[in-house]
C-alpha positions in Angstrom: 0.0 0.0 0.0 1.5 3.3 -1.1 0.6 6.9 -0.6 1.9 10.3 0.5 2.4 11.3 4.2 -0.9 11.4 6.2 -2.9 9.6 3.5 -4.0 6.9 6.0 -1.8 4.1 4.8 -1.2 2.7 8.2 -4.8 2.8 9.3 -6.1 1.3 6.1 -3.4 -1.3 5.9 -4.3 -2.5 9.4 -8.0 -2.7 8.5 -7.3 -4.6 5.3 -4.9 -7.0 7.0 -7.5 -7.8 9.6 -10.2 -8.4 7.1 -8.0 -10.4 4.7 -6.2 -12.3 7.5 -2.8 -11.2 6.3 0.4 -10.4 8.3 1.2 -6.7 7.8 4.1 -4.4 8.5 5.8 -1.2 7.4 9.5 -0.9 7.1 9.4 1.4 10.2 7.7 -1.4 12.2 10.3 -3.9 10.9 13.1 -1.7 11.9 11.6 -1.2 15.4 11.6 -5.0 15.8 15.2 -5.1 14.6 16.3 -2.4 17.0 14.5 -4.0 19.9 16.3 -7.3 19.2 19.6 -5.5 18.9 20.3 -7.1 15.5 23.1 -5.8 13.2 20.4 -4.7 10.8 18.6 -2.6 13.4 21.9 -1.0 14.5 22.8 -0.1 11.0 19.4 1.3 10.1 19.3 3.4 13.3 22.4 5.3 12.1 20.4 6.5 9.1 17.1 7.2 10.9 18.8 9.3 13.6 20.0 11.6 10.9 16.5 11.8 9.4 17.7 10.2 6.2 16.1 7.5 4.1 18.2 4.4 4.4 19.7 2.9 1.2 17.8 0.6 -1.0 20.1 -2.3 -0.2 19.4 -1.9 3.5 15.7 -1.6 3.0 15.7 -4.8 0.9 17.6 -6.7 3.6 15.1 -5.7 6.3 12.1 -6.7 4.2 13.7 -10.0 3.2 14.5 -10.8 6.8 10.9 -10.1 7.7 9.6 -12.3 4.9 12.0 -15.2 5.7 11.0 -15.1 9.4 7.3 -15.6 8.6 7.3 -17.6 5.3 3.7 -16.6 4.7 1.7 -17.4 1.6 0.4 -13.8 1.5 1.3 -10.5 3.2 0.7 -6.8 3.2 3.4 -4.1 3.1 2.7 -0.6 4.2 4.6 2.2 2.4 7.0 -0.2 0.7 8.7 -0.1 -1.9 9.6 3.6 -1.5 11.9 4.0 -4.4 12.1 2.6 -8.0 15.2 0.7 -7.1 13.4 -1.0 -4.3 10.5 -1.8 -6.6 12.7 -3.5 -9.2 14.6 -5.4 -6.5 11.3 -6.5 -4.8 10.0 -7.8 -8.1 13.2 -9.9 -8.4 12.7 -11.1 -4.8 9.1 -12.1 -5.5 10.0 -13.8 -8.8 12.4 -15.9 -6.9 9.6 -16.9 -4.6 7.2 -17.5 -7.5 4.7 -14.8 -6.5 5.6 -11.8 -8.6 2.4 -12.0 -10.8 0.2 -12.0 -7.6 1.3 -8.5 -6.5 -1.4 -5.9 -6.1 -0.5 -2.3 -5.4 -3.0 0.1 -3.8 -2.1 3.8 -4.1 -3.9 6.3 -1.8 -4.3 9.7 -3.5 -4.6 12.9 -1.4 -4.0 16.5 -2.2 -1.2 18.5 -0.6 -3.8 20.8 1.1 -5.5 17.8 2.7 -2.2 16.3 3.7 -1.1 19.5 5.5 -4.4 19.7 7.4 -4.1 16.1 8.6 -0.5 16.5 9.6 -1.3 19.5 11.8 -3.9 17.3 13.6 -1.7 14.2 13.9 -0.4 12.4 17.1 1.9 9.5 17.1 2.8 7.0 19.8 6.5 7.1 20.6 6.4 3.4 21.7 4.4 1.5 19.1 4.3 4.1 16.3 0.5 4.1 16.0 -0.9 7.3 14.5 -4.2 9.1 15.4 -6.1 12.2 14.4 -6.3 14.3 17.5 -9.7 15.7 16.6 -11.2 12.5 15.2 -10.0 10.4 18.1 -10.5 13.1 20.8 -6.9 12.8 22.0 -4.2 15.2 23.1 -0.5 15.2 23.5 0.7 13.0 26.5 -2.5 11.0 26.5 -1.9 7.3 26.7 -1.9 5.5 23.3 -5.2 3.5 22.9 -3.2 0.7 21.4 -0.3 0.2 23.8 -0.6 2.7 26.6 2.5 4.6 25.4 2.8 8.4 25.3 1.3 10.3 22.3 3.3 13.2 20.8 3.7 15.3 17.8 6.3 13.9 15.4 9.5 15.8 15.1 9.2 15.7 11.3 5.7 17.1 11.3 6.9 20.7 11.0 5.9 22.7 7.9 9.5 22.6 6.5 10.0 18.9 7.2 6.6 18.1 5.6 7.6 20.0 2.5 10.8 17.9 2.3 8.8 14.6 2.8 6.3 15.6 0.1 9.2 16.4 -2.3 10.7 13.0 -1.5 7.4 11.3 -2.2 7.1 13.1 -5.5 10.7 12.4 -6.5 11.1 8.9 -5.2 7.8 7.2 -4.7 5.6 8.5 -7.5 7.9 6.8 -10.1 7.2 3.6 -8.2 3.5 4.1 -8.6 4.0 4.7 -12.3 6.1 1.6 -12.6 3.4 -0.6 -11.1 0.6 1.2 -13.1 2.5 0.6 -16.3 2.5 -3.2 -15.5 -1.2 -3.2 -14.7 -0.7 -4.0 -11.0 -1.8 -0.7 -9.4 -5.3 0.5 -8.2 -5.9 4.1 -7.2 -7.9 4.9 -4.1 -9.3 8.4 -3.3 -8.0 9.0 0.2 -10.0 12.2 0.7 -13.2 10.3 1.4 -14.4 9.0 4.8 -12.5 6.1 6.3 -15.4 3.6 5.8 -15.8 4.6 2.2 -12.0 4.3 1.6 -11.9 1.0 3.4 -14.7 -0.4 1.2 -13.0 0.8 -2.0 -9.8 -1.0 -0.8 -11.7 -4.2 0.0 -13.3 -4.1 -3.5 -9.9 -3.4 -5.2 -8.3 -6.2 -3.3 -11.1 -8.6 -4.0 -11.9 -9.2 -0.3 -15.5 -10.3 -0.3 -16.7 -8.6 2.8 -18.4 -5.3 3.5 -16.7 -2.6 5.6 -18.3 -2.1 9.0 
């Protein structure tokens, strides 16, 4: 599942994974697991994230491959990956080696820059589990306990206006070419992320061929 910052990827990925019965993770979640375990991958990745930089394609691929090898699932859902064209090409090669390249479906959540900025201004993130909430929608405030794990909610350090502009530029420069790559191969479905959560969720279920209705 791909999309710009604050497009609801994490929320919708979680809902889809639950309905479809699929394991789901973002590269951020994978890295948190690696850091908590003290693995060499986690230590290497943390050097990049501390500097606010995207880690190299090679490192991203090793993290994803380690996650896939640990589970050995028949199906899975990835949130926000691949992020670059190099990762997309390498991921196709990885899937081809597993015999599942042709089964890949990519969902792209589309949202305008104006809507993204409004959502980011209202966003709270758990410093422990990484869950994200809309302060107004969920009626939460900074330092409230996270509904998911009880951790502390806070404003992300990269949710400033200038940082958001940089992240949007990265998305346009790095990830939109990934969407075009998948669209050209007929594997991408576009979802309007400006609609209500239940409507977006139902559109995703329909696109993914999950035969249940959103609640």
